[in-house]
N, C-alpha and C positions, 0 to 999 in steps of 0.2 A: 472539198471536200472528200476525207477518209475514213473508210469504215475499218471498223477492228473487229478481230476475230479473238477467240480464246483460243487455247490449245488443242484442243478436240474442232477448230475450223468454223465452229458456229458464231453467229454476229454475238457482238460482243458491247461493240456501242461505235459512236462516230467520233471523230477531231472534225471540230468544226474549220473552216478556212479562216474567217472571220478573227479566231483565238490564235490560230497558227500566226496570221498577221499583227497580234497585239502582242503575241508573245516575241517574237520578233525584234521589237523595238527593245525589250532587256536583254538585247542579248548574249552580257556575261551569265546570264542564267540557262541561254538554252542548254548550253552542256550537262546542266544537272536536272534537266527535267526529263518525265518518264513520261509516256502516253498516258498509262493510268491517271495523271493528273488533272489532264484538258480533256479528259475523253468523257463525252455526252452517254451515260447508257439508260436515261431517262428516254431516249429519242427513240420510238416505234417505229421496228421495221414495216415493210412494206408486202403483202403476200402476192403473188403473181395472178390469183385469183377475186383479187379486190374491184372493183368497180372504179370507173372514176370519182365519182362523186365521193369515195368513201377515202379515196388517198387525198382528195382537193379536201375533205372536211381533216383530215390530219395536216395538210401546209396551211391550214388558217387561223390554225392556234399555236402553232411554233410557227419559231422565227429564223426558220434552215432552207436551203436554196437547193439541197438533197436530199432523198432518205436513201438507205439500204432496200435493196430486193431479195427476200430469204425466205426457200421453198422450205416450206414446214416438212413436207413431205419427205424432206432430205435429211431431215436433224438441223435446220436453220441455217443450212448451207447458203454461203451468199449468191444469190442469180447477176446483183448487180446493181444499178445505178439509177432511179428515179429523180428528173429536176423537176423543180416548180414549172421552169422554162417548158421545159419539153411536153410537161403536160397539159400547160395552158396552150399550147400550140397545138395538142392534141384534142382538145377541147376545142379551141374554136373552131378546128376543120369539122370536126362532128357537127357541130351547132350547124356549119352552111353547108353540111350534106343534105340536113333533115329541112 
């Protein structure tokens, strides 16, 4: 999965790995495609201060493996990615500690 930013460096959307794999089956179309054609603008970013349950809710309704982490205090600049797998490992570890 890849985060897409606009010319100001702010979050614009994501390109999902599954979409890239599907696109690669049409090799002759690859040189003609632009990112905007396969980018998902509707995927919400995650903010660093969101709780695990808030992020789990986002993943539960989205069929993606990762989401962008943005810092709203810095104008929606990208801070990184959070993956569904990493979130679940962190959640499981927190459960074991209680």
